[in-house]
C-alpha positions as CSV (number, residue, x, y, z in Angstrom):
1,M,1.4,100.2,91.9
2,T,1.6,102.4,94.9
3,R,4.2,105.1,95.3
4,S,5.7,103.3,98.3
5,T,6.2,100.1,96.3
6,R,7.7,102.0,93.4
7,R,10.2,103.7,95.8
8,G,11.1,100.5,97.6
9,G,8.7,100.9,100.5
10,P,7.3,98.0,102.5
11,G,5.8,96.4,99.4
12,G,9.3,96.1,97.8
13,R,11.2,94.8,100.7
14,P,10.4,91.1,100.3
15,R,11.4,91.3,96.7
16,R,14.7,93.0,97.5
17,T,15.4,90.5,100.3
18,A,14.8,87.5,98.0
19,R,17.1,88.9,95.3
20,I,19.9,88.8,97.8
21,A,18.9,85.8,100.0
22,V,18.4,83.3,97.2
23,P,21.9,83.6,95.6
24,S,23.4,83.8,99.1
25,L,21.9,80.6,100.2
26,L,22.6,78.8,96.9
27,L,26.3,79.9,97.3
28,A,26.4,78.6,100.8
29,A,25.0,75.3,99.7
30,A,27.5,75.1,96.9
31,L,30.4,75.7,99.4
32,L,29.2,73.1,101.8
33,F,28.0,70.5,99.4
34,P,29.9,71.1,96.1
35,R,29.4,67.5,94.9
36,L,25.7,68.3,94.5
37,L,26.5,70.6,91.6
38,P,26.0,68.8,88.3
39,N,29.0,68.2,86.1
40,R,26.9,68.7,82.9
41,P,27.1,70.6,80.8
42,G,30.8,71.5,80.4
43,N,32.0,69.9,83.7
44,L,30.9,73.0,85.6
45,G,30.9,71.1,88.9
46,S,34.6,70.4,88.6
47,L,35.3,74.0,87.6
48,A,33.3,75.3,90.6
49,E,35.2,72.9,93.0
50,T,38.5,74.2,91.5
51,A,37.5,77.8,92.2
52,L,36.0,77.2,95.6
53,P,38.4,79.5,97.5
54,W,37.6,82.3,95.1
55,S,34.0,82.3,96.0
56,A,35.1,84.9,98.5
57,V,34.8,87.4,95.7
58,A,31.1,86.5,95.2
59,I,30.5,86.7,98.9
60,A,32.0,90.2,99.0
61,V,29.7,91.3,96.2
62,L,26.7,89.9,98.0
63,L,27.7,91.7,101.2
64,L,28.1,95.0,99.5
65,W,24.8,94.6,97.7
66,A,23.0,93.7,100.9
67,A,24.6,96.7,102.8
68,A,23.7,99.2,100.0
69,R,20.2,98.1,99.0
70,G,19.1,95.3,101.2
71,T,17.2,94.8,104.4
72,R,18.3,93.2,107.7
73,P,17.1,89.8,106.6
74,A,19.0,90.2,103.3
75,M,22.1,91.1,105.2
76,A,21.7,88.1,107.5
77,A,21.3,85.9,104.4
78,A,24.5,87.3,102.8
79,L,26.4,86.4,106.0
80,V,25.5,82.7,105.6
81,P,28.0,82.0,102.7
82,L,30.6,84.0,104.6
83,V,30.2,81.8,107.6
84,A,30.5,78.7,105.4
85,W,33.6,80.0,103.7
86,C,35.3,80.8,107.0
87,A,34.4,77.3,108.3
88,L,36.0,75.7,105.3
89,F,39.1,77.9,104.8
90,V,40.0,79.9,107.9
91,P,41.6,76.9,109.7
92,A,44.1,76.4,106.9
93,L,44.8,80.2,106.7
94,A,45.3,80.5,110.4
95,A,47.3,77.3,111.0
96,P,51.0,77.9,111.8
97,A,53.4,76.4,109.3
98,R,55.0,73.3,110.7
99,A,58.8,73.0,110.7
100,G,59.6,69.7,112.3
101,L,62.5,67.6,111.4
102,G,61.9,64.8,108.9
103,D,63.9,61.9,107.4
104,F,64.3,63.4,104.0
105,K,63.1,66.2,101.7
106,A,61.4,66.0,98.3
107,L,60.9,68.7,95.6
108,S,58.3,68.8,92.9
109,F,58.8,71.3,90.1
110,N,57.1,71.7,86.7
111,V,59.8,73.5,84.7
112,G,57.8,74.3,81.7
113,G,57.7,77.9,80.3
114,A,60.3,79.9,78.5
115,R,61.6,82.0,81.5
116,T,64.2,79.5,82.9
117,T,67.2,77.4,81.8
118,P,68.3,74.0,83.0
119,E,71.4,75.5,84.6
120,A,69.3,78.0,86.6
121,V,66.9,75.4,87.6
122,A,69.7,73.1,88.8
123,R,71.2,75.8,91.0
124,E,67.9,76.5,92.6
125,V,67.1,72.8,93.1
126,I,70.4,71.9,94.7
127,A,70.1,74.9,97.0
128,T,66.8,73.5,98.5
129,G,68.7,70.5,99.9
130,A,66.1,68.1,98.6
131,D,67.0,64.5,98.5
132,L,64.4,63.6,95.8
133,V,63.5,65.8,92.9
134,A,60.7,65.3,90.5
135,L,60.8,67.6,87.4
136,E,57.8,67.7,85.1
137,K,57.4,69.1,81.6
138,V,61.1,69.0,80.9
139,P,61.7,69.9,77.3
140,V,62.9,66.7,75.6
141,G,65.8,68.5,74.0
142,A,66.9,69.9,77.4
143,V,67.1,66.6,79.2
144,P,70.8,66.1,78.7
145,A,71.4,69.6,80.1
146,Y,69.5,68.8,83.1
147,E,71.3,65.5,83.6
148,K,74.6,67.2,83.4
149,A,73.7,70.1,85.7
150,L,72.2,67.9,88.4
151,A,74.7,64.9,88.2
152,A,77.1,65.9,91.0
153,A,74.4,66.5,93.6
154,Y,72.0,63.7,92.4
155,P,74.0,60.6,91.2
156,H,70.8,58.5,90.7
157,H,68.2,59.5,88.1
158,T,65.8,58.3,85.5
159,T,63.9,60.2,82.8
160,R,61.1,59.4,80.5
161,N,60.0,61.9,77.8
162,T,59.1,65.0,79.7
163,L,59.5,63.6,83.2
164,G,62.5,63.2,85.4
165,L,63.3,61.8,88.9
166,W,66.6,62.7,90.5
167,S,67.8,61.3,93.8
168,R,70.7,61.4,96.2
169,H,69.9,57.8,97.1
170,P,69.8,54.7,94.9
171,L,66.7,54.0,92.7
172,R,65.4,50.6,91.6
173,E,62.3,49.1,90.0
174,V,62.0,52.0,87.6
175,E,58.8,51.9,85.6
176,A,57.4,54.3,83.0
177,M,53.6,54.3,83.3
178,D,51.3,54.7,80.3
179,L,48.2,56.4,81.7
180,G,46.8,57.1,78.2
181,G,47.9,59.7,75.7
182,P,51.0,60.3,73.6
183,W,53.6,60.2,76.4
184,P,54.2,58.5,79.8
185,H,52.4,60.5,82.4
186,A,54.2,59.0,85.4
187,I,57.4,57.3,86.5
188,R,57.5,55.0,89.5
189,A,60.7,54.1,91.2
190,V,61.7,52.7,94.7
191,A,64.1,55.1,96.4
192,R,66.4,53.9,99.3
193,T,65.8,57.0,101.4
194,P,66.9,57.7,105.0
195,G,63.2,57.0,105.9
196,G,63.3,53.5,104.4
197,D,62.5,52.2,100.9
198,T,59.8,54.4,99.4
199,A,57.8,54.1,96.2
200,V,58.1,57.4,94.5
201,Y,55.8,58.5,91.7
202,A,56.7,61.5,89.5
203,V,53.6,62.6,87.7
204,R,52.2,65.0,85.1
205,L,48.6,64.4,84.2
206,P,47.2,65.7,80.9
207,S,46.5,69.4,80.7
208,V,43.1,71.0,81.3
209,R,41.7,73.7,79.1
210,V,38.6,75.8,79.0
211,R,37.0,75.7,75.6
212,A,33.9,77.2,74.1
213,T,32.8,73.9,72.7
214,E,33.6,71.7,75.7
215,G,33.6,73.9,78.7
216,F,36.1,72.7,81.3
217,A,37.8,70.0,79.2
218,I,39.0,67.5,81.8
219,G,38.3,64.1,80.2
220,P,41.9,63.0,79.4
221,R,43.1,64.2,82.8
222,D,40.3,62.4,84.7
223,A,40.9,59.2,82.7
224,A,44.6,59.3,83.5
225,A,43.9,60.1,87.1
226,A,41.7,57.0,87.4
227,R,44.3,54.8,85.9
228,L,46.9,56.2,88.3
229,A,44.6,55.7,91.2
230,D,44.1,52.0,90.2
231,R,47.9,51.6,90.1
232,V,48.4,53.2,93.5
233,A,45.7,51.0,95.0
234,R,47.5,47.9,93.7
235,D,51.0,49.1,94.8
236,P,52.2,47.0,97.8
237,A,54.7,49.5,99.0
238,P,54.1,50.5,102.6
239,R,55.6,53.9,102.1
240,M,54.7,56.0,99.1
241,M,55.2,59.5,97.8
242,L,53.5,61.1,94.8
243,L,55.1,64.2,93.4
244,G,53.8,66.2,90.5
245,D,51.6,68.3,88.4
246,L,48.0,66.9,88.6
247,N,46.5,69.8,86.6
248,G,43.8,70.1,89.1
249,S,42.8,71.0,92.7
250,L,42.3,68.1,95.1
251,D,38.8,69.5,95.6
252,D,38.0,68.6,92.0
253,R,35.9,65.5,91.8
254,G,38.0,64.2,88.9
255,L,40.9,63.6,91.2
256,A,38.8,62.1,94.0
257,P,39.8,58.5,93.2
258,L,43.5,59.4,93.8
259,A,43.0,61.8,96.7
260,R,41.0,59.2,98.6
261,Q,44.0,57.0,98.8
262,L,46.8,59.4,99.8
263,E,47.3,62.1,102.3
264,P,48.1,65.6,101.0
265,A,51.1,67.2,102.6
266,Q,49.7,70.7,102.3
267,E,46.6,69.7,104.4
268,H,48.7,68.4,107.3
269,A,51.8,70.6,107.3
270,G,51.2,73.6,105.1
271,R,49.7,77.0,105.7
272,G,47.2,78.8,103.5
273,F,46.0,77.6,100.2
274,G,49.4,76.7,98.8
275,F,48.6,78.0,95.3
276,T,51.3,77.1,92.7
277,W,49.9,78.3,89.3
278,P,50.5,80.5,87.4
279,A,53.8,81.3,89.0
280,P,53.7,85.2,88.8
281,F,50.3,85.3,90.6
282,P,49.2,81.8,91.6
283,V,45.4,81.3,91.9
284,V,45.1,77.5,92.2
285,R,47.1,74.6,93.6
286,I,47.7,72.0,90.9
287,D,51.1,70.9,92.0
288,H,50.9,68.3,94.8
289,V,52.8,66.1,97.3
290,L,50.6,63.1,98.4
291,L,51.8,60.5,100.9
292,R,51.1,57.0,102.3
293,G,53.1,55.6,105.2
294,L,54.9,58.9,105.5
295,E,54.0,62.1,107.4
296,A,54.8,65.6,106.2
297,T,56.7,67.5,108.8
298,S,56.8,70.7,106.7
299,T,55.8,71.8,103.2
300,R,56.0,75.1,101.4
301,V,55.6,76.6,98.0
302,L,58.8,78.3,96.9
303,P,59.0,81.6,95.1
304,D,58.7,82.0,91.4
305,L,61.9,80.5,89.9
306,G,61.2,81.3,86.3
307,S,58.8,78.5,85.3
308,D,55.0,78.9,84.9
309,H,54.6,76.8,88.1
310,R,56.0,77.3,91.5
311,P,57.9,74.4,93.1
312,V,56.8,72.6,96.2
313,L,59.3,71.5,98.9
314,T,58.2,69.0,101.5
315,E,60.0,67.3,104.4
316,V,58.7,63.9,105.6
317,R,59.3,61.2,108.1
318,R,58.2,57.6,108.1
319,T,55.2,56.4,110.0
320,V,55.4,52.7,109.1
């Protein structure tokens, strides 16, 4: 080996360039075509899709590496995933938040966690002015307290196990939906809203865990999401709103059967990523508002109100 090669001279430059260029181009491909990532073993494809916005951290590392030790070709290669990331996410980050008037407001809030009480939640919920309220992961023993605290503002309500739907307007055709598992994961009701009769789904899909033996354990959630997607596809209601904790990002392929049928409020009326979990420092959006026959005129993630999720408040108007 020559001295120039040992010291990183001309003979070592191609190797240094390849060490930076190869991961840079692979990362760019994963950003632009995430569905090409295999989901075995351990459902790594779904995990990567969930973490797509955070690929910015890997991009920053590649850029620093290229600047410190690379060549101009390596630096150019490191810029490729940055361009891909910007194309995907900058429009959402730069978009102004919408604040148009709608026909009614809806709130979705997973109230799990030990940092809040029914009375505190009720005060915050009522203060939002929401017409419809979906509460998820309600402790079964706390349901009567929630019913009492919300009764004056929301005279119409239904609860099933850990799910509750409260409304200022009459509810009918109430149905608890078994999506697999030990408890109902969804409630469907038709609400007589100012925007017309609307089928409302309050949802909490099964939780997701990262386990050493299984990797990204999403099987029960994906199965429940597929059953819910089938029910939504068969629902004849012209106007539909799905509120709830889907325990996943809409980029996750496991939620694709559901996401293909409904429009996400965040995509059309929100700003930024809209992360909701964990509440003290959210890193992923797993609480969603999905629509059919309705248009979001505004949507925003509210501050930490004491749960381990942040609530989502959305205003909508009818389109059909």
